[in-house]
MIPATOR-989427 format. One record per residue (C-alpha): chain; residue in one letter; x, y, z. Coordinates in pm, whole numbers, plus 50000, padded with zeros to 5 digits. Each point is the difference from the previous one (the first is absolute). Example, Ala and Ser with C-alpha at 12.3 -4.5 7.8 and 13.67 -1.06 7.14 Angstrom:
2
<mol->A type->A px->51230 py->49550 pz->50780>
<mol->A type->S px->50137 py->50344 pz->49934>
//
This chain:
172
<mol->A type->M px->25266 py->59913 pz->30272>
<mol->A type->T px->49889 py->49808 pz->50300>
<mol->A type->I px->50046 py->50056 pz->50357>
<mol->A type->S px->50022 py->49677 pz->50172>
<mol->A type->I px->49856 py->50002 pz->50328>
<mol->A type->G px->50193 py->49730 pz->50125>
<mol->A type->E px->50310 py->50146 pz->49905>
<mol->A type->L px->49869 py->50335 pz->50174>
<mol->A type->R px->49936 py->49844 pz->50322>
<mol->A type->K px->50385 py->49811 pz->49928>
<mol->A type->F px->50132 py->50364 pz->49991>
<mol->A type->Q px->49817 py->50145 pz->50286>
<mol->A type->D px->50115 py->49716 pz->50190>
<mol->A type->T px->50397 py->50016 pz->49922>
<mol->A type->W px->50026 py->50409 pz->49996>
<mol->A type->G px->49686 py->50116 pz->50220>
<mol->A type->P px->50202 py->49929 pz->50354>
<mol->A type->V px->50301 py->50134 pz->49838>
<mol->A type->I px->49767 py->50341 pz->49922>
<mol->A type->A px->49825 py->50044 pz->50313>
<mol->A type->T px->50361 py->50017 pz->50160>
<mol->A type->I px->50120 py->50266 pz->49876>
<mol->A type->P px->49848 py->50267 pz->50210>
<mol->A type->A px->50181 py->49810 pz->50323>
<mol->A type->V px->50306 py->50029 pz->49802>
<mol->A type->I px->50003 py->50351 pz->49925>
<mol->A type->N px->49898 py->50054 pz->50325>
<mol->A type->M px->50256 py->49805 pz->50163>
<mol->A type->V px->50247 py->50193 pz->49768>
<mol->A type->E px->49884 py->50299 pz->50125>
<mol->A type->K px->50000 py->49870 pz->50417>
<mol->A type->E px->50354 py->49944 pz->49903>
<mol->A type->A px->50078 py->50363 pz->49839>
<mol->A type->D px->49791 py->50119 pz->50349>
<mol->A type->L px->50191 py->49803 pz->50199>
<mol->A type->N px->50335 py->50056 pz->49858>
<mol->A type->R px->49928 py->50424 pz->50025>
<mol->A type->A px->49898 py->49907 pz->50378>
<mol->A type->L px->50389 py->49828 pz->50058>
<mol->A type->V px->50166 py->50296 pz->49815>
<mol->A type->T px->49790 py->50285 pz->50260>
<mol->A type->K px->50109 py->49753 pz->50293>
<mol->A type->R px->50356 py->50002 pz->49941>
<mol->A type->Q px->50017 py->50367 pz->49952>
<mol->A type->E px->49828 py->50032 pz->50329>
<mol->A type->F px->50265 py->49781 pz->50131>
<mol->A type->E px->50264 py->50158 pz->49846>
<mol->A type->A px->49835 py->50354 pz->50164>
<mol->A type->A px->49980 py->49804 pz->50320>
<mol->A type->E px->50357 py->49936 pz->49982>
<mol->A type->K px->50092 py->50328 pz->49892>
<mol->A type->S px->49809 py->50153 pz->50275>
<mol->A type->I px->50156 py->49766 pz->50237>
<mol->A type->A px->50380 py->50064 pz->49873>
<mol->A type->S px->49884 py->50391 pz->50099>
<mol->A type->A px->49907 py->49931 pz->50332>
<mol->A type->F px->50331 py->49826 pz->50082>
<mol->A type->E px->50168 py->50295 pz->49836>
<mol->A type->E px->49766 py->50204 pz->50202>
<mol->A type->A px->50123 py->49807 pz->50312>
<mol->A type->D px->50396 py->49986 pz->49940>
<mol->A type->K px->50002 py->50393 pz->49964>
<mol->A type->R px->49819 py->50038 pz->50322>
<mol->A type->L px->50227 py->49749 pz->50162>
<mol->A type->E px->50272 py->50176 pz->49840>
<mol->A type->K px->49849 py->50374 pz->50146>
<mol->A type->I px->49981 py->49822 pz->50323>
<mol->A type->N px->50398 py->49845 pz->49983>
<mol->A type->Q px->50076 py->50406 pz->49928>
<mol->A type->E px->49812 py->50109 pz->50304>
<mol->A type->L px->50176 py->49705 pz->50205>
<mol->A type->E px->50301 py->50106 pz->49898>
<mol->A type->A px->49935 py->50384 pz->50077>
<mol->A type->V px->49875 py->49901 pz->50383>
<mol->A type->S px->50316 py->49786 pz->50054>
<mol->A type->K px->50192 py->50276 pz->49875>
<mol->A type->E px->49833 py->50260 pz->50196>
<mol->A type->K px->50020 py->49733 pz->50289>
<mol->A type->Q px->50376 py->49972 pz->49976>
<mol->A type->A px->50007 py->50402 pz->49983>
<mol->A type->L px->49836 py->49980 pz->50321>
<mol->A type->R px->50252 py->49762 pz->50157>
<mol->A type->E px->50280 py->50179 pz->49895>
<mol->A type->E px->49814 py->50314 pz->50127>
<mol->A type->I px->49968 py->49833 pz->50338>
<mol->A type->E px->50375 py->49902 pz->50002>
<mol->A type->A px->50084 py->50378 pz->49953>
<mol->A type->S px->49787 py->50124 pz->50270>
<mol->A type->R px->50110 py->49760 pz->50239>
<mol->A type->T px->50358 py->50088 pz->49987>
<mol->A type->K px->49840 py->50385 pz->50047>
<mol->A type->F px->49771 py->49884 pz->50271>
<mol->A type->A px->50305 py->49881 pz->50158>
<mol->A type->E px->50112 py->50287 pz->50095>
<mol->A type->Q px->49718 py->50213 pz->50043>
<mol->A type->A px->49845 py->49725 pz->50292>
<mol->A type->R px->49630 py->50144 pz->50108>
<mol->A type->Q px->49919 py->50146 pz->49696>
<mol->A type->I px->50090 py->49722 pz->49811>
<mol->A type->E px->49752 py->49778 pz->50223>
<mol->A type->A px->49687 py->50198 pz->49851>
<mol->A type->D px->50138 py->50069 pz->49673>
<mol->A type->R px->50080 py->49611 pz->49943>
<mol->A type->D px->49641 py->49903 pz->50131>
<mol->A type->A px->49829 py->50167 pz->49748>
<mol->A type->S px->50225 py->49930 pz->49721>
<mol->A type->L px->49917 py->49627 pz->50102>
<mol->A type->S px->49651 py->50055 pz->50016>
<mol->A type->R px->50015 py->50144 pz->49611>
<mol->A type->I px->50186 py->49796 pz->49886>
<mol->A type->Q px->49800 py->49698 pz->50104>
<mol->A type->A px->49689 py->50190 pz->49855>
<mol->A type->A px->50153 py->50001 pz->49691>
<mol->A type->I px->50144 py->49648 pz->50009>
<mol->A type->A px->49644 py->49862 pz->50045>
<mol->A type->D px->49840 py->50167 pz->49793>
<mol->A type->A px->50209 py->49947 pz->49724>
<mol->A type->Q px->49981 py->49647 pz->50089>
<mol->A type->E px->49638 py->50011 pz->50026>
<mol->A type->K px->49989 py->50185 pz->49636>
<mol->A type->A px->50279 py->49729 pz->49853>
<mol->A type->T px->49703 py->49751 pz->50161>
<mol->A type->Q px->49742 py->50128 pz->49870>
<mol->A type->A px->50137 py->50024 pz->49650>
<mol->A type->I px->50101 py->49643 pz->49986>
<mol->A type->Q px->49699 py->49855 pz->50119>
<mol->A type->E px->49763 py->50204 pz->49715>
<mol->A type->A px->50298 py->49889 pz->49765>
<mol->A type->E px->49958 py->49652 pz->50105>
<mol->A type->A px->49605 py->50044 pz->49974>
<mol->A type->S px->50022 py->50148 pz->49646>
<mol->A type->V px->50182 py->49750 pz->49909>
<mol->A type->A px->49782 py->49657 pz->50154>
<mol->A type->K px->49712 py->50203 pz->49836>
<mol->A type->A px->50164 py->50036 pz->49672>
<mol->A type->Q px->50049 py->49652 pz->50015>
<mol->A type->A px->49710 py->49843 pz->50102>
<mol->A type->D px->49860 py->50225 pz->49737>
<mol->A type->A px->50181 py->49880 pz->49701>
<mol->A type->A px->49980 py->49625 pz->50151>
<mol->A type->A px->49607 py->50026 pz->50001>
<mol->A type->Q px->49970 py->50201 pz->49618>
<mol->A type->K px->50229 py->49711 pz->49921>
<mol->A type->A px->49800 py->49705 pz->50151>
<mol->A type->E px->49689 py->50145 pz->49831>
<mol->A type->M px->50178 py->50063 pz->49674>
<mol->A type->E px->50142 py->49665 pz->49994>
<mol->A type->A px->49641 py->49855 pz->50081>
<mol->A type->E px->49860 py->50197 pz->49724>
<mol->A type->I px->50251 py->49838 pz->49780>
<mol->A type->K px->49962 py->49626 pz->50093>
<mol->A type->D px->49594 py->50064 pz->49931>
<mol->A type->L px->50038 py->50113 pz->49632>
<mol->A type->E px->50311 py->49785 pz->49954>
<mol->A type->K px->49703 py->49720 pz->50134>
<mol->A type->R px->49758 py->50164 pz->49755>
<mol->A type->K px->50237 py->50007 pz->49713>
<mol->A type->A px->50068 py->49647 pz->50067>
<mol->A type->A px->49658 py->49906 pz->50009>
<mol->A type->A px->49936 py->50191 pz->49669>
<mol->A type->E px->50260 py->49835 pz->49844>
<mol->A type->K px->49932 py->49644 pz->50097>
<mol->A type->A px->49596 py->50069 pz->49858>
<mol->A type->L px->50150 py->50191 pz->49675>
<mol->A type->D px->50249 py->49672 pz->49963>
<mol->A type->T px->49690 py->49760 pz->50049>
<mol->A type->L px->49808 py->50178 pz->49707>
<mol->A type->R px->50288 py->49987 pz->49817>
<mol->A type->A px->50017 py->49611 pz->50078>
<mol->A type->R px->49593 py->49958 pz->49906>
<mol->A type->L px->50069 py->50270 pz->49674>
<mol->A type->G px->50289 py->49745 pz->49894>
//
């Protein structure tokens, strides 16, 4: 059997470009697989961040609940102190001079306790608000960063798919 040079050139002209693009197609498929793996990883990171945010909110809720309990206790203590003052006033009406000295000391003690309780309550509320604000800011920053990465990966995937479609169109 004789080999025709013209036929070999025709074969090479027809199939040469196709054979030359095969490594590029394999490379694109590998890149798409890498992109899919990266997307899965980023989604898992995003889900982990969402769980972290949820736990931060739960912790903040627990802290707020504790603060509310402390405020209720302070309120009860304040009410008890008010009742004690009223009882003291009734008793003090009978003992004029002794009552003046006792009443001044009692009022000082009560005011110090109220001021201390209010200061603790205010500080606890400020800490809880700061914690919630920090958690929200961190969550927003992480979410924005992950969304940007996902968008970038989606753009890459779209570009890879477009290149693959172009290659497929050329291959016919």
